[in-house]
C-alpha positions in Angstrom: -104.1 60.6 71.0 -106.9 62.2 68.6 -108.6 60.3 66.1 -107.2 57.0 67.0 -108.8 54.2 69.1 -107.5 52.8 72.6 -105.7 50.0 73.1 -107.6 48.9 76.5 -105.6 46.0 78.2 -106.3 44.5 81.7 -104.4 47.0 83.6 -105.6 50.1 82.2 -109.3 49.2 81.5 -110.3 50.7 85.2 -109.0 53.7 84.7 -109.3 54.4 81.1 -113.0 53.0 80.6 -114.9 52.3 83.7 -113.2 56.0 85.4 -113.9 57.6 82.6 -116.4 60.6 82.5 -117.1 59.6 79.0 -119.4 57.0 77.9 -117.1 54.2 76.5 -117.5 52.0 73.3 -115.3 48.8 73.5 -114.9 46.7 71.0 -113.4 42.9 72.3 -111.4 41.3 69.2 -108.6 39.0 68.4 -105.9 38.8 65.9 -107.5 35.5 64.0 -111.0 36.5 64.3 -112.4 37.2 60.5 -115.6 39.5 61.4 -113.1 41.5 63.9 -110.8 42.2 60.9 -114.0 43.4 59.1 -115.1 46.0 61.7 -111.7 47.0 62.5 -112.2 50.2 59.9 -115.4 50.8 61.3 -113.8 51.5 64.8 -111.1 53.7 64.0 -113.5 55.7 61.6 -115.6 55.8 64.9 -112.3 57.0 66.7 -112.0 59.8 64.6 -116.0 60.6 64.6 -116.5 60.1 68.0 -112.8 62.2 69.2 -113.7 64.6 72.3 -116.9 63.0 73.1 -116.7 58.9 73.9 -114.0 56.8 74.6 -113.6 54.4 71.6 -111.3 51.1 72.7 -110.3 47.7 71.5 -109.2 44.7 73.5 -107.5 42.0 72.6 -109.3 39.0 74.2 -105.6 36.6 73.5 -103.6 39.0 75.2 -106.4 40.3 78.3 -108.2 37.2 79.4 -109.3 38.1 82.5 -111.1 41.6 81.0 -112.8 39.4 78.6 -113.6 36.9 81.1 -115.0 39.5 83.6 -117.6 40.4 81.1 -119.0 37.0 80.0 -117.5 37.6 76.3 -117.9 34.2 74.6 -118.1 35.5 70.9 -116.3 37.7 68.5 -116.1 40.8 68.2 -118.6 41.6 71.1 -119.0 45.5 71.7 -119.9 46.6 74.8 -121.2 50.6 76.1 -120.0 51.5 78.9 -121.4 54.6 81.0 -120.2 55.6 84.4 -118.7 52.2 85.0 -121.4 49.7 83.7 -122.3 48.2 80.9 -125.4 49.8 79.0 -125.6 48.0 75.8 -124.0 45.3 73.9 -124.1 44.4 70.2 -122.3 40.8 68.7 -121.0 40.7 65.3 -119.6 43.2 62.8 -122.3 45.4 62.3 -122.3 48.6 60.1 -120.7 51.4 61.3 -124.5 53.8 61.3 -126.0 51.3 63.7 -123.1 51.2 66.2 -123.2 55.2 65.9 -127.1 55.0 66.3 -126.2 53.2 69.5 -123.7 55.4 70.8 -125.6 58.6 70.2 -128.3 57.6 72.7 -125.7 57.4 75.8 -124.6 60.6 74.6 -125.3 64.1 75.3 
């Protein structure tokens, strides 16, 4: 699975994100969301760049409403950074890769 983001779901979120020993960046998105489509290649590139260092995941809010509701996702794209099972940071909207990477780097190490 190297270089590929994780498809996080209501059923695997606990194990893959909350119980991970790595920092996780989770992109909450939907197929009908224009800015989400713009952000998709950035997420894919981050998955390559952070392979082995962090979990890069996407949650389709239409298919996984429980997880989206749990974290109060009201607008998408929403990017949440998790560390030790807790949300430590949050970004709203399509952002440039360097800004996302800079935030993610703050929690690595």
